Backbone atoms as SQL, in Angstrom:
CREATE TABLE atoms (id INTEGER PRIMARY KEY, chain TEXT, resi INTEGER, resn TEXT, atom TEXT, x REAL, y REAL, z REAL);
INSERT INTO atoms VALUES
  (1, 'A', 1, 'UNK', 'N', 13.919, 63.010, -28.381),
  (2, 'A', 1, 'UNK', 'CA', 15.133, 62.237, -28.233),
  (3, 'A', 1, 'UNK', 'C', 15.109, 61.428, -26.931),
  (4, 'A', 2, 'UNK', 'N', 14.704, 62.062, -25.795),
  (5, 'A', 2, 'UNK', 'CA', 14.643, 61.370, -24.528),
  (6, 'A', 2, 'UNK', 'C', 13.628, 60.223, -24.575),
  (7, 'A', 3, 'UNK', 'N', 12.516, 60.432, -25.216),
  (8, 'A', 3, 'UNK', 'CA', 11.479, 59.416, -25.319),
  (9, 'A', 3, 'UNK', 'C', 11.983, 58.214, -26.109),
  (10, 'A', 4, 'UNK', 'N', 12.722, 58.468, -27.147),
  (11, 'A', 4, 'UNK', 'CA', 13.251, 57.392, -27.979),
  (12, 'A', 4, 'UNK', 'C', 14.257, 56.542, -27.207),
  (13, 'A', 5, 'UNK', 'N', 15.130, 57.173, -26.439),
  (14, 'A', 5, 'UNK', 'CA', 16.106, 56.441, -25.626),
  (15, 'A', 5, 'UNK', 'C', 15.382, 55.668, -24.521),
  (16, 'A', 6, 'UNK', 'N', 14.416, 56.309, -23.897),
  (17, 'A', 6, 'UNK', 'CA', 13.656, 55.667, -22.828),
  (18, 'A', 6, 'UNK', 'C', 12.899, 54.440, -23.347),
  (19, 'A', 7, 'UNK', 'N', 12.339, 54.536, -24.545),
  (20, 'A', 7, 'UNK', 'CA', 11.608, 53.411, -25.132),
  (21, 'A', 7, 'UNK', 'C', 12.542, 52.246, -25.454),
  (22, 'A', 8, 'UNK', 'N', 13.794, 52.517, -25.693),
  (23, 'A', 8, 'UNK', 'CA', 14.763, 51.472, -26.008),
  (24, 'A', 8, 'UNK', 'C', 15.398, 50.905, -24.736),
  (25, 'A', 9, 'UNK', 'N', 15.779, 51.750, -23.814),
  (26, 'A', 9, 'UNK', 'CA', 16.504, 51.330, -22.614),
  (27, 'A', 9, 'UNK', 'C', 15.602, 50.647, -21.600),
  (28, 'A', 10, 'UNK', 'N', 14.393, 51.122, -21.413),
  (29, 'A', 10, 'UNK', 'CA', 13.500, 50.573, -20.407),
  (30, 'A', 10, 'UNK', 'C', 13.178, 49.092, -20.633),
  (31, 'A', 11, 'UNK', 'N', 12.824, 48.646, -21.831),
  (32, 'A', 11, 'UNK', 'CA', 12.583, 47.206, -22.028),
  (33, 'A', 11, 'UNK', 'C', 13.843, 46.357, -21.823),
  (34, 'A', 12, 'UNK', 'N', 14.989, 46.849, -22.243),
  (35, 'A', 12, 'UNK', 'CA', 16.244, 46.118, -22.065),
  (36, 'A', 12, 'UNK', 'C', 16.552, 45.986, -20.573),
  (37, 'A', 13, 'UNK', 'N', 16.359, 47.051, -19.813),
  (38, 'A', 13, 'UNK', 'CA', 16.599, 47.013, -18.370),
  (39, 'A', 13, 'UNK', 'C', 15.621, 46.054, -17.687),
  (40, 'A', 14, 'UNK', 'N', 14.377, 46.039, -18.118),
  (41, 'A', 14, 'UNK', 'CA', 13.382, 45.136, -17.531),
  (42, 'A', 14, 'UNK', 'C', 13.740, 43.679, -17.805),
  (43, 'A', 15, 'UNK', 'N', 14.196, 43.378, -18.996),
  (44, 'A', 15, 'UNK', 'CA', 14.602, 42.016, -19.349),
  (45, 'A', 15, 'UNK', 'C', 15.823, 41.593, -18.531),
  (46, 'A', 16, 'UNK', 'N', 16.790, 42.473, -18.394),
  (47, 'A', 16, 'UNK', 'CA', 17.993, 42.168, -17.607),
  (48, 'A', 16, 'UNK', 'C', 17.627, 41.928, -16.140),
  (49, 'A', 17, 'UNK', 'N', 16.711, 42.727, -15.602),
  (50, 'A', 17, 'UNK', 'CA', 16.264, 42.572, -14.225),
  (51, 'A', 17, 'UNK', 'C', 15.539, 41.233, -14.045),
  (52, 'A', 18, 'UNK', 'N', 14.731, 40.854, -15.023),
  (53, 'A', 18, 'UNK', 'CA', 14.007, 39.581, -14.958),
  (54, 'A', 18, 'UNK', 'C', 14.968, 38.391, -15.002),
  (55, 'A', 19, 'UNK', 'N', 15.968, 38.452, -15.839),
  (56, 'A', 19, 'UNK', 'CA', 16.958, 37.377, -15.933),
  (57, 'A', 19, 'UNK', 'C', 17.742, 37.258, -14.628),
  (58, 'A', 20, 'UNK', 'N', 18.167, 38.387, -14.069),
  (59, 'A', 20, 'UNK', 'CA', 18.908, 38.364, -12.808),
  (60, 'A', 20, 'UNK', 'C', 18.037, 37.804, -11.679),
  (61, 'A', 21, 'UNK', 'N', 16.768, 38.161, -11.659),
  (62, 'A', 21, 'UNK', 'CA', 15.861, 37.648, -10.639),
  (63, 'A', 21, 'UNK', 'C', 15.628, 36.153, -10.769),
  (64, 'A', 22, 'UNK', 'N', 15.574, 35.668, -11.997),
  (65, 'A', 22, 'UNK', 'CA', 15.373, 34.238, -12.223),
  (66, 'A', 22, 'UNK', 'C', 16.554, 33.429, -11.698),
  (67, 'A', 23, 'UNK', 'N', 17.764, 33.884, -11.933),
  (68, 'A', 23, 'UNK', 'CA', 18.937, 33.166, -11.442),
  (69, 'A', 23, 'UNK', 'C', 19.088, 33.293, -9.934),
  (70, 'A', 24, 'UNK', 'N', 18.736, 34.429, -9.385),
  (71, 'A', 24, 'UNK', 'CA', 18.872, 34.634, -7.941),
  (72, 'A', 24, 'UNK', 'C', 17.870, 33.806, -7.146),
  (73, 'A', 25, 'UNK', 'N', 16.740, 33.465, -7.742),
  (74, 'A', 25, 'UNK', 'CA', 15.713, 32.739, -7.001),
  (75, 'A', 25, 'UNK', 'C', 15.816, 31.219, -7.126),
  (76, 'A', 26, 'UNK', 'N', 16.753, 30.704, -7.901),
  (77, 'A', 26, 'UNK', 'CA', 16.905, 29.256, -8.044),
  (78, 'A', 26, 'UNK', 'C', 17.617, 28.675, -6.842),
  (79, 'A', 27, 'UNK', 'N', 17.204, 27.453, -6.442),
  (80, 'A', 27, 'UNK', 'CA', 17.883, 26.762, -5.353),
  (81, 'A', 27, 'UNK', 'C', 19.088, 26.015, -5.899),
  (82, 'A', 28, 'UNK', 'N', 19.953, 25.602, -5.003),
  (83, 'A', 28, 'UNK', 'CA', 21.167, 24.916, -5.432),
  (84, 'A', 28, 'UNK', 'C', 20.904, 23.472, -5.841),
  (85, 'A', 29, 'UNK', 'N', 19.733, 22.919, -5.490),
  (86, 'A', 29, 'UNK', 'CA', 19.414, 21.546, -5.855),
  (87, 'A', 29, 'UNK', 'C', 19.762, 20.546, -4.772),
  (88, 'A', 30, 'UNK', 'N', 20.544, 20.946, -3.791),
  (89, 'A', 30, 'UNK', 'CA', 20.895, 20.059, -2.697),
  (90, 'A', 30, 'UNK', 'C', 19.971, 20.330, -1.524),
  (91, 'A', 31, 'UNK', 'N', 19.321, 19.284, -1.055),
  (92, 'A', 31, 'UNK', 'CA', 18.443, 19.429, 0.094),
  (93, 'A', 31, 'UNK', 'C', 19.243, 19.522, 1.383),
  (94, 'A', 32, 'UNK', 'N', 18.688, 20.125, 2.362),
  (95, 'A', 32, 'UNK', 'CA', 19.324, 20.200, 3.663),
  (96, 'A', 32, 'UNK', 'C', 19.092, 18.874, 4.373),
  (97, 'A', 33, 'UNK', 'N', 20.161, 18.259, 4.819),
  (98, 'A', 33, 'UNK', 'CA', 20.045, 16.988, 5.506),
  (99, 'A', 33, 'UNK', 'C', 19.522, 17.194, 6.918),
  (100, 'A', 34, 'UNK', 'N', 18.524, 16.445, 7.255),
  (101, 'A', 34, 'UNK', 'CA', 18.000, 16.464, 8.613),
  (102, 'A', 34, 'UNK', 'C', 18.635, 15.285, 9.344),
  (103, 'A', 35, 'UNK', 'N', 19.780, 15.529, 9.978),
  (104, 'A', 35, 'UNK', 'CA', 20.523, 14.469, 10.645),
  (105, 'A', 35, 'UNK', 'C', 19.733, 13.975, 11.850),
  (106, 'A', 36, 'UNK', 'N', 19.653, 12.659, 11.979),
  (107, 'A', 36, 'UNK', 'CA', 18.931, 12.051, 13.088),
  (108, 'A', 36, 'UNK', 'C', 19.650, 10.774, 13.495),
  (109, 'A', 37, 'UNK', 'N', 19.594, 10.458, 14.762),
  (110, 'A', 37, 'UNK', 'CA', 20.209, 9.236, 15.260),
  (111, 'A', 37, 'UNK', 'C', 19.283, 8.063, 14.991),
  (112, 'A', 38, 'UNK', 'N', 19.849, 7.032, 14.390),
  (113, 'A', 38, 'UNK', 'CA', 19.117, 5.805, 14.149),
  (114, 'A', 38, 'UNK', 'C', 19.633, 4.727, 15.083),
  (115, 'A', 39, 'UNK', 'N', 18.819, 3.714, 15.297),
  (116, 'A', 39, 'UNK', 'CA', 19.194, 2.650, 16.221),
  (117, 'A', 39, 'UNK', 'C', 18.974, 1.293, 15.562),
  (118, 'A', 40, 'UNK', 'N', 19.875, 0.361, 15.866),
  (119, 'A', 40, 'UNK', 'CA', 19.793, -1.005, 15.380),
  (120, 'A', 40, 'UNK', 'C', 19.212, -1.866, 16.508),
  (121, 'A', 41, 'UNK', 'N', 18.295, -2.769, 16.168),
  (122, 'A', 41, 'UNK', 'CA', 17.678, -3.647, 17.165),
  (123, 'A', 41, 'UNK', 'C', 18.510, -4.911, 17.390),
  (124, 'A', 42, 'UNK', 'N', 19.806, -4.729, 17.622),
  (125, 'A', 42, 'UNK', 'CA', 20.655, -5.885, 17.897),
  (126, 'A', 42, 'UNK', 'C', 21.780, -5.434, 18.815),
  (127, 'A', 43, 'UNK', 'N', 22.067, -6.043, 19.847),
  (128, 'A', 43, 'UNK', 'CA', 21.501, -7.256, 20.409),
  (129, 'A', 43, 'UNK', 'C', 20.191, -7.019, 21.161),
  (130, 'A', 44, 'UNK', 'N', 19.892, -5.760, 21.516),
  (131, 'A', 44, 'UNK', 'CA', 18.616, -5.473, 22.186),
  (132, 'A', 44, 'UNK', 'C', 17.942, -4.307, 21.465),
  (133, 'A', 45, 'UNK', 'N', 16.640, -4.080, 21.674),
  (134, 'A', 45, 'UNK', 'CA', 15.929, -3.009, 20.953),
  (135, 'A', 45, 'UNK', 'C', 16.547, -1.632, 21.164),
  (136, 'A', 46, 'UNK', 'N', 16.729, -0.925, 20.078),
  (137, 'A', 46, 'UNK', 'CA', 17.243, 0.461, 20.076),
  (138, 'A', 46, 'UNK', 'C', 18.556, 0.601, 20.843),
  (139, 'A', 47, 'UNK', 'N', 19.492, -0.317, 20.625),
  (140, 'A', 47, 'UNK', 'CA', 20.724, -0.292, 21.415),
  (141, 'A', 47, 'UNK', 'C', 21.913, 0.332, 20.680),
  (142, 'A', 48, 'UNK', 'N', 22.141, -0.016, 19.447),
  (143, 'A', 48, 'UNK', 'CA', 23.313, 0.431, 18.686),
  (144, 'A', 48, 'UNK', 'C', 22.961, 1.691, 17.899),
  (145, 'A', 49, 'UNK', 'N', 23.635, 2.823, 18.200),
  (146, 'A', 49, 'UNK', 'CA', 23.332, 4.102, 17.549),
  (147, 'A', 49, 'UNK', 'C', 24.162, 4.288, 16.278),
  (148, 'A', 50, 'UNK', 'N', 23.545, 4.906, 15.268),
  (149, 'A', 50, 'UNK', 'CA', 24.200, 5.218, 14.002),
  (150, 'A', 50, 'UNK', 'C', 23.613, 6.532, 13.488),
  (151, 'A', 51, 'UNK', 'N', 24.431, 7.336, 12.791),
  (152, 'A', 51, 'UNK', 'CA', 23.962, 8.617, 12.256),
  (153, 'A', 51, 'UNK', 'C', 23.290, 8.400, 10.913),
  (154, 'A', 52, 'UNK', 'N', 22.054, 8.876, 10.790),
  (155, 'A', 52, 'UNK', 'CA', 21.270, 8.750, 9.566),
  (156, 'A', 52, 'UNK', 'C', 20.655, 10.115, 9.248),
  (157, 'A', 53, 'UNK', 'N', 19.753, 10.166, 8.260),
  (158, 'A', 53, 'UNK', 'CA', 19.009, 11.389, 7.982),
  (159, 'A', 53, 'UNK', 'C', 17.608, 11.046, 7.519),
  (160, 'A', 54, 'UNK', 'N', 16.785, 12.084, 7.343),
  (161, 'A', 54, 'UNK', 'CA', 15.381, 11.872, 6.983),
  (162, 'A', 54, 'UNK', 'C', 15.107, 12.104, 5.504),
  (163, 'A', 55, 'UNK', 'N', 16.122, 12.490, 4.726),
  (164, 'A', 55, 'UNK', 'CA', 15.923, 12.682, 3.287),
  (165, 'A', 55, 'UNK', 'C', 15.841, 11.327, 2.592),
  (166, 'A', 56, 'UNK', 'N', 14.856, 11.167, 1.730),
  (167, 'A', 56, 'UNK', 'CA', 14.627, 9.885, 1.058),
  (168, 'A', 56, 'UNK', 'C', 15.830, 9.506, 0.203),
  (169, 'A', 57, 'UNK', 'N', 16.230, 8.274, 0.325),
  (170, 'A', 57, 'UNK', 'CA', 17.372, 7.740, -0.419),
  (171, 'A', 57, 'UNK', 'C', 17.587, 6.302, 0.005),
  (172, 'A', 58, 'UNK', 'N', 18.818, 5.809, -0.098),
  (173, 'A', 58, 'UNK', 'CA', 19.101, 4.442, 0.356),
  (174, 'A', 58, 'UNK', 'C', 18.850, 4.326, 1.863),
  (175, 'A', 59, 'UNK', 'N', 18.329, 3.197, 2.294),
  (176, 'A', 59, 'UNK', 'CA', 18.037, 2.983, 3.708),
  (177, 'A', 59, 'UNK', 'C', 19.300, 3.025, 4.550),
  (178, 'A', 60, 'UNK', 'N', 19.168, 3.515, 5.767),
  (179, 'A', 60, 'UNK', 'CA', 20.282, 3.596, 6.705),
  (180, 'A', 60, 'UNK', 'C', 20.497, 2.206, 7.310),
  (181, 'A', 61, 'UNK', 'N', 21.683, 1.672, 7.135),
  (182, 'A', 61, 'UNK', 'CA', 21.989, 0.332, 7.635),
  (183, 'A', 61, 'UNK', 'C', 23.343, 0.340, 8.339),
  (184, 'A', 62, 'UNK', 'N', 23.585, -0.719, 9.080),
  (185, 'A', 62, 'UNK', 'CA', 24.858, -0.894, 9.776),
  (186, 'A', 62, 'UNK', 'C', 25.184, -2.383, 9.778),
  (187, 'A', 63, 'UNK', 'N', 26.438, -2.705, 9.570),
  (188, 'A', 63, 'UNK', 'CA', 26.882, -4.098, 9.578),
  (189, 'A', 63, 'UNK', 'C', 27.163, -4.516, 11.024),
  (190, 'A', 64, 'UNK', 'N', 26.382, -5.466, 11.539),
  (191, 'A', 64, 'UNK', 'CA', 26.529, -5.951, 12.915),
  (192, 'A', 64, 'UNK', 'C', 26.772, -7.453, 12.865),
  (193, 'A', 65, 'UNK', 'N', 27.951, -7.876, 13.338),
  (194, 'A', 65, 'UNK', 'CA', 28.314, -9.299, 13.358),
  (195, 'A', 65, 'UNK', 'C', 28.148, -9.947, 11.988),
  (196, 'A', 66, 'UNK', 'N', 28.538, -9.247, 10.942),
  (197, 'A', 66, 'UNK', 'CA', 28.467, -9.783, 9.588),
  (198, 'A', 66, 'UNK', 'C', 27.086, -9.745, 8.957),
  (199, 'A', 67, 'UNK', 'N', 26.113, -9.160, 9.632),
  (200, 'A', 67, 'UNK', 'CA', 24.746, -9.070, 9.113),
  (201, 'A', 67, 'UNK', 'C', 24.375, -7.602, 8.921),
  (202, 'A', 68, 'UNK', 'N', 23.902, -7.278, 7.730),
  (203, 'A', 68, 'UNK', 'CA', 23.473, -5.903, 7.433),
  (204, 'A', 68, 'UNK', 'C', 22.107, -5.667, 8.077),
  (205, 'A', 69, 'UNK', 'N', 22.031, -4.712, 8.999),
  (206, 'A', 69, 'UNK', 'CA', 20.781, -4.437, 9.712),
  (207, 'A', 69, 'UNK', 'C', 20.324, -3.009, 9.447),
  (208, 'A', 70, 'UNK', 'N', 19.005, -2.838, 9.345),
  (209, 'A', 70, 'UNK', 'CA', 18.428, -1.522, 9.076),
  (210, 'A', 70, 'UNK', 'C', 18.284, -0.743, 10.375),
  (211, 'A', 71, 'UNK', 'N', 18.606, 0.553, 10.290),
  (212, 'A', 71, 'UNK', 'CA', 18.473, 1.442, 11.444),
  (213, 'A', 71, 'UNK', 'C', 17.118, 2.138, 11.403),
  (214, 'A', 72, 'UNK', 'N', 16.511, 2.290, 12.558),
  (215, 'A', 72, 'UNK', 'CA', 15.233, 2.976, 12.701),
  (216, 'A', 72, 'UNK', 'C', 15.387, 4.093, 13.724),
  (217, 'A', 73, 'UNK', 'N', 14.601, 5.139, 13.557),
  (218, 'A', 73, 'UNK', 'CA', 14.639, 6.250, 14.484),
  (219, 'A', 73, 'UNK', 'C', 13.468, 6.225, 15.435),
  (220, 'A', 74, 'UNK', 'N', 13.582, 7.040, 16.473),
  (221, 'A', 74, 'UNK', 'CA', 12.503, 7.167, 17.445),
  (222, 'A', 74, 'UNK', 'C', 11.579, 8.297, 17.001),
  (223, 'A', 75, 'UNK', 'N', 10.289, 8.022, 16.953),
  (224, 'A', 75, 'UNK', 'CA', 9.326, 9.051, 16.596),
  (225, 'A', 75, 'UNK', 'C', 9.252, 10.087, 17.709),
  (226, 'A', 76, 'UNK', 'N', 9.265, 9.627, 18.934),
  (227, 'A', 76, 'UNK', 'CA', 9.263, 10.480, 20.109),
  (228, 'A', 76, 'UNK', 'C', 10.544, 10.168, 20.890),
  (229, 'A', 77, 'UNK', 'N', 11.365, 11.173, 21.230),
  (230, 'A', 77, 'UNK', 'CA', 12.642, 10.893, 21.914),
  (231, 'A', 77, 'UNK', 'C', 12.499, 10.095, 23.213),
  (232, 'A', 78, 'UNK', 'N', 11.371, 10.228, 23.905),
  (233, 'A', 78, 'UNK', 'CA', 11.169, 9.487, 25.145),
  (234, 'A', 78, 'UNK', 'C', 10.673, 8.062, 24.893),
  (235, 'A', 79, 'UNK', 'N', 10.347, 7.759, 23.653),
  (236, 'A', 79, 'UNK', 'CA', 9.801, 6.446, 23.296),
  (237, 'A', 79, 'UNK', 'C', 10.903, 5.389, 23.350),
  (238, 'A', 80, 'UNK', 'N', 10.546, 4.181, 23.708),
  (239, 'A', 80, 'UNK', 'CA', 11.523, 3.098, 23.731),
  (240, 'A', 80, 'UNK', 'C', 11.481, 2.266, 22.451),
  (241, 'A', 81, 'UNK', 'N', 10.515, 2.534, 21.580),
  (242, 'A', 81, 'UNK', 'CA', 10.400, 1.814, 20.308),
  (243, 'A', 81, 'UNK', 'C', 11.034, 2.606, 19.183),
  (244, 'A', 82, 'UNK', 'N', 11.681, 1.897, 18.286),
  (245, 'A', 82, 'UNK', 'CA', 12.303, 2.518, 17.120),
  (246, 'A', 82, 'UNK', 'C', 11.550, 2.033, 15.886),
  (247, 'A', 83, 'UNK', 'N', 10.733, 2.902, 15.302),
  (248, 'A', 83, 'UNK', 'CA', 9.922, 2.493, 14.153),
  (249, 'A', 83, 'UNK', 'C', 10.030, 3.441, 12.963),
  (250, 'A', 84, 'UNK', 'N', 10.665, 4.588, 13.120),
  (251, 'A', 84, 'UNK', 'CA', 10.755, 5.583, 12.044),
  (252, 'A', 84, 'UNK', 'C', 11.829, 5.165, 11.028),
  (253, 'A', 85, 'UNK', 'N', 11.441, 5.089, 9.757),
  (254, 'A', 85, 'UNK', 'CA', 12.385, 4.708, 8.696),
  (255, 'A', 85, 'UNK', 'C', 13.346, 5.871, 8.442),
  (256, 'A', 86, 'UNK', 'N', 14.634, 5.568, 8.440),
  (257, 'A', 86, 'UNK', 'CA', 15.666, 6.569, 8.204),
  (258, 'A', 86, 'UNK', 'C', 16.494, 6.168, 6.986),
  (259, 'A', 87, 'UNK', 'N', 17.229, 7.147, 6.466),
  (260, 'A', 87, 'UNK', 'CA', 17.993, 6.936, 5.235),
  (261, 'A', 87, 'UNK', 'C', 19.459, 7.252, 5.469),
  (262, 'A', 88, 'UNK', 'N', 20.299, 6.710, 4.605),
  (263, 'A', 88, 'UNK', 'CA', 21.747, 6.836, 4.718),
  (264, 'A', 88, 'UNK', 'C', 22.214, 8.254, 4.387),
  (265, 'A', 89, 'UNK', 'N', 23.227, 8.722, 5.085),
  (266, 'A', 89, 'UNK', 'CA', 23.865, 9.994, 4.768),
  (267, 'A', 89, 'UNK', 'C', 24.685, 9.815, 3.507),
  (268, 'A', 90, 'UNK', 'N', 24.545, 10.774, 2.584),
  (269, 'A', 90, 'UNK', 'CA', 25.299, 10.683, 1.326),
  (270, 'A', 90, 'UNK', 'C', 26.493, 11.585, 1.366);
């Protein structure tokens, strides 16, 4: 009798455990935003700061004097050049 119950319950328990593990290991689908400061090269290089991120998506831009300008990040914080492509926060 015990063997018969064990043969029935053990596979059911293993399947339930596998299903629970599959749902517990799934990610939410939303990536973690890596917030980074971007800079606009207007009126001078790396002067106007804007909040952007590094997750691929629409480019990070800012409207300056009626002109849409792309923001770039600094590869090295001590660097004076802004060349890193950044993306808009969603």
